[in-house]
N, C-alpha and C positions, 0 to 999 in steps of 0.2 A: 426553480429546481434547487435544492440544497443538497450538496455532496458532503459527506464526512468520509474522509479517506484515511484508512488505518495503514500506517507505514512503519517499517522497522526491519531489521535483519531477520533472516530465516530463524524460526523457532522463538520469536519474541512474543507470539500469542495473537497475532492479527486475526487468524481464522477463528480460533475459539472465541474471541471477544466479539467479533461481528456476528457470529452464529448465536452467541448468548443474548446479545442486544435485540436482535431481530425476533427472537422467541419472546423476550420480555416486553418489547414495545411494538405494538401492531402498526403504528405509524412510521415504522422503519422497514425498508427493503434492503436486502443484502444482494450484492452482486459479487460473485466469486473472484478469486485471485487471477486466474487466466481462463477466458471463456472462449468457446468456439462460436461459429457464426450463428448458432441457434440461441446463444445465450447460456449454454450449459457449461458449468465449471468443469475444467479438464483435470484429468489425473496427472500425477507426476510423469507416468509412462508416455502419456499422450503429448506432453509439452517438452519432453526431454529432446535436446538436440535441435530444437527449432531456432531459427535465425532471429536476430533482433527485430527484423521487419514483422515477423509474426506477432511478437509481443506488442509492438507499436499498433498493429491492427487491432489486437484485443483491447488495448487501452481505449482506442477511438470508438470501438464497438460498445464499450461499457457506457459511454455518454449517449449513444443512440438508444440503447435499452433503457437507461435511466430516465430519458425524456418521456417514456411511456407511462411513468408513475407520477401522476399529478397528486399534490397534496401529501406527499410522503417525503421522508428523509431517506436519502440513498446512502447506504453504508458500502463503501467500496473497499474490498479486501485487496489493498495495494493498487497503485495506479502508475501514471507515467513517471513520477519521481523515482520509483523503484527501478523501472526499466532504465532510466537515464543514469542512476547511481550505479547499477550493475555494469553498464557499459563503460562508465568512468573508471570504475574499479579495474575492469579488464584493460583499459587504456593505460592505467598506472602500472599494472603488472606485466602486460604483454606488449604494450605500445603499438598495437595494431587494431584496436577496436574503432568502429566507425563513428566516433563521438560527434564529429561535425555534422554528419548526415542525420543522426538521431535528433540533435538539437534543432536542426532545420524542420524536421518533421513535426516536432512538438510546438513550434512557434504557431501552428494552426490552432492548437488548444487554446492559446492565450487569446484568440479572436472570438472564441464562442461567447455569445451574449447571454445575459441573464443566468450566469452560473456562479453561485456562491459556493466556495470551497473552504472547508475547514479540515485541517489535518490533525490526526491523532498520531503521535509519534511515540512508539513503544520503544523507550530507551532502556534496552536490556544489555547487560555486559556479555561479551563474546563467549565467555565460559558458560554462562547460563544458557545461551542460545544453542551452543553445541550439545549441551546435556538434553535440551528439550526438542531439538530438531528431529523429525522422523524421516529425514532424507537418507538415502543410501550412503554409505561411508565413502564411496568414490565420487560423490557429487562435489562440485567446486565449492558450494557453500558449506562443506564440512571441512574445508581447508582453512586452518587457523590464520594463515597469512592473508588470504583472500578476505576472509571475514573480518579481520582486524582492519584492513584498509576500507573495506565497505562500510563498517561501522563508523569509521572516522568521516567518510563522505557523508553519511546520513546525519551525523552530529553537526557537520558544517552546514548542511542544507536546511535542517529542521530546527535546531536550537536557536533561541532568540529571535523568533519571527512572531508577528502579531496573530496570525491565523492558525497557530499550532498549539494544541493541548499536548503537554509532554506527560506520558505515563511512565513513571519512574520506578525502577526495581527497588528503589530505596523506600517507597511508601507501600502501605498495605494495599491489597486488592480492594478492600472496602473503600479506602480513600480515593483510589484511582477510579473506581466505578462511580463514585459520588461526583467527581469532576466531569465525567462523561455524561452522566445523568443530568446534571445541572445545564449542560450545554444543549442536550437533546431537547429538554423541555423549553429552553429559551428559543431554540430554533423552531419548535413546534408552533409557537405563537405566530411565526411569520408565515406559516403555511395557509 
């Protein structure tokens, strides 16, 4: 199983990009941002106010569903790094987030065998993210302080890693899609 995980702050284009690639390439399957027990992507209203444990369960469920698709490249619209980085941001701002508990939960993911993971990090400036975001204005991800700290956490986590393709706001959409397309066809040969 090959996972390509699209990560980045809210409004960076993860959902649009994963939907586009799934339509264009039939050997790709998209699993949504936050899913329920049936695998259906949840709306903003359905997931609002849920605890970190809920998002952790959704992240583990994504792997369970992904295993059903043999000979496909799985495109995940965010995964456990987003949950982890959101909780880290909360820890920095509020100093009461359960960071140690969530890290302990995710150590189980590192033990999953036969799991190749490539990350696509959408490196978008906070200002652009705020303009693009379709979240309600009272959502925490519309708070500039929160989003700035979360962006810094994402940068620290994803930049300068071997298994990360960085999609930069400084490059054209055509250049960024070319990077992803090249990786998709390279990975397709492994299926």
